[in-house]
N, C-alpha and C positions, 0 to 999 in steps of 0.2 A: 194632489201630493206635493209637500214641500219641497223644492228643487235642491236637491243634492248637488248639483251641476255646479253650485255657489261654491258647495264644501269643495268637491273637486277642483275646481279652479284653483284655492287658495292652495289646495296640496301640490298642483302644478306650478305655481309661483312660487313655492315654499324654498327658494334659497336661491333666486334670480339675483338677488343683491350681495352674495357672496363671488369674490373673485376666486380664480385658479391660480394664486400665488401663495406661497409658504414664506415671504418675505419676512414676516414677522408675527410674533407670538399672538395668539388668538386666545383672549380671556374669555370667562363665563360668569355671568353675572344673575346670581339667582333672588329673586325679590329681596334687589338693591343691595344683596352682598355678593363680594367677588369668591366664587369657588375656588380653592387651592386643595394643593394634597393630592390632585388626581393619577392614580396610576400612570396614564398616558395622557398627554396634552390633546386638545381640541386640534383636530386636523381638520383640511379643506381639500375634498376628493369632489371630483365634477363639480365643481361651482357650488357643493354643500358641505356644511359644518357638520364634522362627525365625532362624537365624544363618547367616552368610556360607558358602556350602557349601565354596568351595576354601580358605578360610584356616582352617576349624576342621578339615574332615576331613583334610588333608593334615598337620595337626599330631597327629592320632591314627595316621599311618601308612598311611592309603591314598593312592590314585591318584585325581584327583577331573580329569574330562574335560567340557567344552563343547561342545556341538554347535549352532551358531547355527541351521542350518537348520531342524531341526527343534524347537529350543527345549526341548532335554534337556540334564540335566546326569547324569552317569554317574560311580558312585564304585565303584572296586575295592579289596576289603579281603581279603586271603587268597585263598580260592577263589571269593568271595563278587560278586556283580555286582547293584549296583540302579541302575534306571533312574528318574529322576522326569522328568515334563514341565512346564514353566512352565505355572500355572492348572488342572492337573488332579490330582485326589486318587488316581488311580489310577497306582500306581508296577508297575514289574516287578523281584521280587527271583529272583533263579538262573533267569528264563524264567516263572516263575508271576506272574499280576498280582494285585495285594495293594491293597485301600483303606487309603489314609492318612485321619487326621482333619482334615488342612488342605492346599491345595495352596502348592507352590514358588510363589514371586514374586519380580519384580527390582524391587530397590531401590537407586538411585542407582548404577545400571551393576554391582551386587553381584545373585549369583544367593543368593537367603535359601531355605533350606529347611527342614523341620520338624525340630529337634536329637532330639527321642526316639526317634521312629520309627527313622532307621536306625542310630541309636548300639545299640538293643536287637535289632536285625535281624543286627548286627555280633556281638553277645555282650558289649557294655559294660553296665556298671552306670549308671545315669541316676537322677538324685533332683531335688529341688527344695527349694532353703530359703527358704520362703515370707516370713519374716519379713527377712531380709536380701536378698532377690529374687537369690539367685544359683542358677543352673542347674549342676548337677554332673554330671561324668563321669568315671568311673574304670574304666581298662581292664584294671585289675588284677584285678578281679571280674566275675563273670558273671551275678549276680544279686542285684535289690536284695532284702536283708533286710526279711521283711513288718513288722517294727515300726518300720523305719524311715520306712516310708510316712507321711508327714504328716497328721493328719485334715482333711479335708474345714473349710473356713471357711463362715463366712457368703456369703462371695464367689464361692465356688465351685460351678459349675456342677456337678448330681447326676451320677454315673455314668450312663453309657449304657449299656445291654444291649440286646443283640440277640436274638431270637427265637430257639431253637435250629432246626435245622433238622427235618424229619419224621425220625421215629425208624428208618427204612427206609435213610434216606439218612446218619446221622449216623456211623457206623464209619469211612468213608473222609475224611467232612468235618474230621476230626481228626488227620490223617495229618500229622506235621511231620518225617519222618524223614529229609528232605531238607536239614534244618538244620544247618549245619556244627558239628563239636565246639565248646566253649567255647576260646576260645583259652587259652595258658600265660599265668602271671602276666606283666604287661606283656606281654602277646601282639599286639603290632603286625607287620604284616607283614615278615617278613626282608627285608632289602636287600643288592645286592651294591656294591661299589666302583664307581664311576663311571667309571673306567678301565677296568672289566670290563661297561660296558653293552652290550647290541648297539646298531647305530646305522645309520641310513638313509642310503645313500649315494646316495638316486635323484639323477639330475642336474636333473630337471624336475619339477615336482608336476602331480598328476593333475588335470585341472580338473573340474569338475560342471557337466555336461550333463544337462536333465530328458529321459527318456526312458520307455516304456510298461515296467511291471514285466516283469524276465527271470526263467528260471529257470536256477540253476546245476546244468547237467547233468554235469561230469566235474571231477575233480582230477588232474592228472597229474603223479604222483612224480617225483622228479629222474633215476633210475636213471643215476648219475655225472654228471647234466649240471650239479648244481648249482641247478638252479632248478625251482619248482613252477608248472604252470601252470594257471591255475583257468579252466574253459571255461563259458560263457554261451549259452542259447539265442539271444539278441537281445542290443541295444546295452546296455552296463552304466552307470547314471546318475552312479552317485558312488562312490567308495573314499575311506575315512580309516582312519586307525592311530593306534596308541599304544602303548608299550611301558613295562609294569607294572615295579615296582621289582624283582621276582625272575627279571625278563630272558624275560617274556613278552610276545610282539609279538603283537599284537590285531589283525586286521584285518576291517574291517566292509565289506561290500558293500550299498549301499542301493538299497531299490527291488529287491529282489531274493529269490525263493522258491529255498530249496535242496533238490536231490533228492539230494543226499549230505551225510550226517549220521555222527557218529562217525569213529572213529579212521581218520587219514591215513597210509599207510605212510611209515615214514622212512627215508630212504638214506642211507649213511656218507660219501656225496659232500657232503652239507649239514653245518654246525654246528647241528644241533637233534635232542633227543632224544626228542620227544614233538608231534605234530600232529592237530588233531582240527578237524573242520567243525560248523555246526549251524544250525539256526534261530533265531536269537538272540532275533528278536523278528516278531511278525507284523503290529502295529499302530504303528509303519511297519513295513515289510518291511525286516529286516536279515539278511543271511547273515553268520556270523560263521565266521572262520578263525584258530585260535591256535595259533602256534608255539612251544613251548619252547626258548628257544636256548640256546646255550654262550656261554660270556664270549668277550666281542670280535665277537661275531659281526658281518658288515655284511652288511645286504641292501638291495635297491632293488625299486621296484614299476613296473610299466610297463604300459599298456594299448595293445593293438594298434589298428592304423589303424581298424578297425570296431568297435572297442570291444566286441568280443566275445570277448576272453581276455587274462586280466590274470596276468602274471609274476611272481612273486617270486622274485626272484635273490639267490643266497647268493654273495658272492665267496668265489674262490678264495682257497686258501691259498699261500702264498710260502715256499717251505721254502729257506732262506737258510743253513742251516749243517748239518754233518755234522762228528761228532768222535767217536772211540771211548776208551775208557779201559777199562784191563785192570790188574788186580791180581795176576795169576800164577793165578787161580782161575775165575774170570768175565771176560768182556767187557761193555761197556756200551754200546751205540751210541745216542748223543744225535742225535735228529732236530727240529732246531729250524725253526719257521715262524713268521709274524705272528700266527696264532693256534693253537691247539692243533691239531695233525695227527690226522685222522682215517685210522688205519690197517688193515688187513687183513693177516694173516698167511699164505702159502700156501706149503704145504711139498711141492709137485709135483716138486719138484728132487731130493729123497731121495735117495742120500745126500751129494748135490755141493754142492747149493747150496738156501737158501731165498729167499723174495722178499716183501719189505716193499710193500705196494702203499699208495699215499697218494691219496685221493679228493680230487676236485675241487682238485688243486693244482700248481703248476707248481715244477718242480724248478730251484734257480737254484746250489744247491751244487753243489762239485767234490768227488769223491770221491778223485780220484788221490792226495791229497796222506794218507790217512788209512793209519796203519800198522798191519799185522795184530797180530793177539791170541793169546789160548790157543785159539781157537776159529774165529774168522773170519780167512782168509788175505789175502782180496780183496775188492773190493767194485766194482759197476757201478751205474750210476745211468742213468734213461731217463724219456722222455714217452710217453703214449699219447694215441691219435687221441681217446679218450672224455673227456680232462681229468685223468685219472689221472696222478700220478709212480709212480715205483717206484725200489726199492732191491734190488739183487741181492747176498746175501751167500755167498761162496762158503768153507766151511769145510773143514778138513781134515780127520785121519782120524778124528776124534770128531763124532757127531753131537749136538748140545748140546740140553738141556732151555731152553728160554727162555720170559720173562714180559716183559710189557709193562706199564709204568705211564708216570703222567702228571704232568707236572710244568709248571705254568703255561703257557707257548705252547711246550711240548717233548714228547716223547715220548721214553721211554726203554724201547731193546730190550735186555734181558740175557740172554746166553747164559751157561748156567754148568751144571757137574756137578750131580748129585742124583739122577737117574732113570736106570736101565740099563734097557736092553731093553724101553723103553715110547716109540712115537712117534706123535704125530698125522697123519692124514691128511686134509688138509683139502678134497679134493675130496670124498670119500665121507663125511665129517662120522664119521671112526671112530678110535677108540684100539686100536693094536695091540700087543699084549703079547707079546712074543717066547717060544717055548718055549725057546731055547736058553739063556736064563737059569737053567733050571731050575725055572720057575715052571710048576705045574700047577693045577688046580681041576677039581673038577664045576660045571658051569655049572648044574645043578639046585638046588643047595644056594646058590646066591647070592641075597644079600638085597636088594631094590629098596626103598628109602624115597624117595618123591616128594614133596618139599614144593614143592608148585607156585606155592601162594602168596606164598612166599619165592625164586622162581625158583631152587631148588635141588635138586638130584636125585643120591642117593648109593647107589654099588653096594657092599656089602662082600663079598670075596671070600673064603671060608674056606682061607685057606692063610697060612703066614708071608710077611710082607711085605717083613722086612730085603733080601733078595736084589733086591729093584726098588729101594729105596729111598725117599727122600722129597724132594719138593719141587713147583714148581708150572708148568705148561704155560699160557702165554699164548696164547689162540686170538684171541679179538677179532674174528670173523665175521660179528657182528650175531646169532648165533643161539648161539653158546657164548662167553661171557666168559674162565672161565678152567678149567683142570681141575686138582684138587689131589689129589697120592699122599700117604697117609699111614695110620697103623696106628689099628684100634679098640682099644680097651683088653683086648680079648683076643688081641692081635697078628696079627688079620686086617688082609690088605691093603683099603684103603677110598680111592674115587676118588670125588669131589665134585665135581661139575658145577656151577659158577656161570653160570647161560644168561640169555641176555636177553630170551626170551621162552619159556613153556611147552613143555617138549618131553617127549618117552619114550625111553626106551633098551632096546635088547635085546642079549645077549650070545649070540655064536656061535662056532665055533671052527673051524681048518683044520689041515692037516698042520705048519704053522708056527708060527701065533697064535691067542691067543684073541681076538677082535674084539669091541668095545664100539662100538656103532653108536646114534647120535642120530637119531631121527625125529619128524616132527611128529607129534601126536595122532591127527590123521583119517587118517594113514599105518597106524596099528597098529590101530584098530578103526574099523569102517564108520561108526559113529554116538555122538556125542557129545552130552552132555546136561549142562547146568548148573543144579543145585541152589541155590537162593538162601534161606538163614535169614532172614526180616526183621529189621531194626533192629540190635543188637548195639551195644556200648559205649555211647556218649553217648547213644543212642537208645533205650531199653527195651522203647518200645511200650506196649502196653496193659497194666494190671495188675490182679488182684483177688484176694482170697482169698490173698494170698501167692504167686501165681501172676505170673510177669513173662514177657510174649509171647517177648522175646527170646531167653530160657532154653527155655521149652515149644517154639518151632520148631526151635532148634538141636538140641535131643534126637529130635524128629522126622525132620529132616534126614539126621542121623546114621544113624537106621536105613534111612532109603530109599538110601543109600550103602551101606550092606552089601547090601542086593538087588541093586542095579548090577552092584558089585564080583563077584559072582558071575555075571554074564550075561558071555559072553565078546565078544557082539556092540557093546555098549556101555561105553563109557568116561565115566564121572561124575566131575565134580568142583563144590566147593562153592566160594561166594563167600566164608565164611568158615569157619574150623575151632572158633571159642571164642568168646568175649564180645568181642572186636575189634571196633571202630566200623569200619564201610564206607561211604563216601558213592556212594547210589544211582546216583550216574551212574558212579561205577567199578563196581558189578556190572554194569551194561549193558557197559561198553567190556570188560571181565574176558570177558564169553561171547563179544564181538564178536572180540577177539584169539583167541580160540581156535577160531574158525570153527564155534562150538558149531550144533547142528541143531536143539535146542529150549533154553527157559529156562524156569524154573519157580522162582516165589517162594513161599515159607509164611511165612504170618500166622494171626494171632488177631485176633477181633473183640472191639469191646466197643461199648456202647450208652450214652447219658447222656440224662436229661431236663432236663437245665441242667448247668451247670460243677460237679461234685463230686459231683452226685445221680444213680446208676446207673439205668439202666431195665430191668429184668431179665425185659421180656418177652421179646425179639427172640431169637434161636437158629437155629440151620441153618447149613448151608455156601453158599456162593457163590464163582463164580470169576470173576475180573475179566480183561479182555481190552484191547487196543487196538489200532487201523486195521485190524481184523477185516473192517470193513466196507468199507474199500477196497481189501483184495485181492481178486483176481479168482482161483479156484480154477479152473485150467483145466491141462490134462497130468498132473491127480493130483499138483496141487501144493497143499502144506496152508496153510491160513490159520491167521491168529491164533486167529479165533472157534471155527473147526473143532476147532482143538486144545483150546481153553476147553470146549466141548461135552463133548469127550470124558472130559477132566478132572472136569467137575463133574459127571457121569454116574456114574465110578466112586467118587467120594467119597460120593456119594448112597446107592449100592447097597451099599457096603463098612461105611458107619458107620450106616447107617438114620437119619441127621439129615434134619432137614427142607432141601427143596429152595428154596434163595432165588434159585435160576436164575444166569442171566450179568449181569453189566455191564459197561458200555462207561466204560474210566478213562482219557479222554483225556490227565489231569494226571499220570499215575502214571509217573515216569521211567523204571525200570526196565523197564515194558513198551514206553514210547515211544521210547527210544533203543537198544533190542535189534534186532539186525538180522535174527534168526529167529523163526519163531512161538512166543509167549511167552504166560504165563497166570501170575496171581496168585491163589492161593487162600486163602482165610478160610476155615479149619478148624473154626468155631465161637465161641460167645461165651463170654468168659471172666464176663461181667457176668449171664450166665443160670447161676443155681446146679444145674442139673441137669446142663446143659452142661460146666461148669467141673470138676464132679466126674467126669464121662467123659475128659474130656482130660488129669488128671491119672494115669489108669491106665494102665500100660503095655501091657495088651492094647488098649487104645481106640488108643494111638499109633501099635501095631502094624497096626493096620487101616486107619488113614489112611496109613501106610507103604506099605501095600499097594496102597491104592487110587492113590496117587502113581504108584509103580512100575507097577503094571498099564495104568495110561493112557498112560504113556512107552512103554511096548512094544506096546500096542495100535496107537499113533501110529505108530511105526517100522515095524510089520507092515503097516499099509492104507498109507501113505504113503512109505515109506522106498524 
């Protein structure tokens, strides 16, 4: 694991060059320019520089929120959330408690916070000009060059050093793989125009009333209603919200424990692309719900009379205008609303009509005045009881290929020529290729290319493609976005499915057609396992002797996948294929979205006596788990601890390595946030010379891969 002690050491040193004097004014320089007009000037307290939180960090592109009831300031920057409490040196960074060198205070109604700690947590360069008493922040670089650190003066306190943790506990004490990647040069949080921001249209605020702690038991998805309902076991004390600059709506339910974590189902009736829930804080208790909203989304918050149900309702779309443009070769139906319409196309009326369903919308436009085009002959509009609107497009003698594109507050539904003898059956999620075109193929020779991390699946059919033509079919049904037909470099027909989630595809034939069918992964094979090569990209992990953890575990993960691919009962997926960086939260989310049955994260260990000084003694394999102690093994249900025991036994027996046993990892995000039994494997120490030599040999790597595979197979055999 990459050694977090280096990061902690920076934090510990984060102000040792400040003196405890107020002799002269302290100035603040951001990206080469002095920041003036602050509500309160920077001050020095306990040898640390404190600055007004909102004025400084909003200038740096962050969002700053103040919660008076808890005397807390929250700073949101990119994917990072930092919460600090007045008078406390304990801060919470992305759900993890971290000790700061000094506590925030209030001076003249301004919240003053340490400058260096949050700046470095967000990846900014921080420096101190002791001669001119200038604090320097630069967002265009991410780490201070060593030579720029000024030497201590006689007034500077000596560096503080903590004793290292015991050797057995060091490896995971160093893990900083949850830290985000460094921002791009000048990398502040991207913003969207104010006119496109989400907006709260609640008729009245929610009053805070103290109650005993409650539990969030359920979050009901919209299902075309346009509203999420968050259910609690008892009265909710307080609800607050804020909107980040990238249109994330963050809703905090105070004094609440969440039994619902991870992704929340997103329905096309709401202008939301992602939603998730988490236990944001345990002291104080805060359940957090985050919605990634579309441009101009409007929402309201309301509590039921017994305060046990919080409704987050998204306003419906008003479809105000319909128009058709035709150029003699294609028809473009423009559907305009007050926000971008969310549409699904249904082809069940083939070959006479197709239906465009618009979720959570009121149909105010009149279709009677729309003239016919090349394909479209007549139109009908209507309203359904579930709150959705629809447009029925009656076609003439030719069934069109169609695409759907988005433009500001409109959707353009284009019908055109381009593909012959191919149609999409939306009810069955099938592509039908008619034999009447003369197209013929040996389905056993079809190549499947599953690029699931890119949400793309390609089928290459070994047959000359020109008779089918080329073009794009817009589906937009929540599972499949578009289907593109073209040719590969060898002239074969190539279907590319761009999907909204991971799917699998099969091909079969009838007397009339070749049929390509989309499936959920769980419909194809009975078991799903996610293999997670730890670290990657910006997080290299541990390294020693020229061996880097992120590269070693990727090699082993690919070997495990080779074994899984030959098992017809197990579908294996990886969280990364190459050296791409992946947030730990995303690794768990990926497994949850797949509905995986097991999650295995592969890591390599390292040990140090002190920063930069390795400890060559520790060796062996160990397996980490989370929440296994809290799970009940009943009705043959597998717990994370049981899974960890199986994996550790196979690692030990296959490799002959020393058995370091099981470890409980309460703070490991990939284990904490995965919804299935999960285990994190430490396959050996890079800092132990003998173990390092073994880990670099293909034979030993295959032994580890077989141990992982055998453990997975045993688990599915016993508990499947």
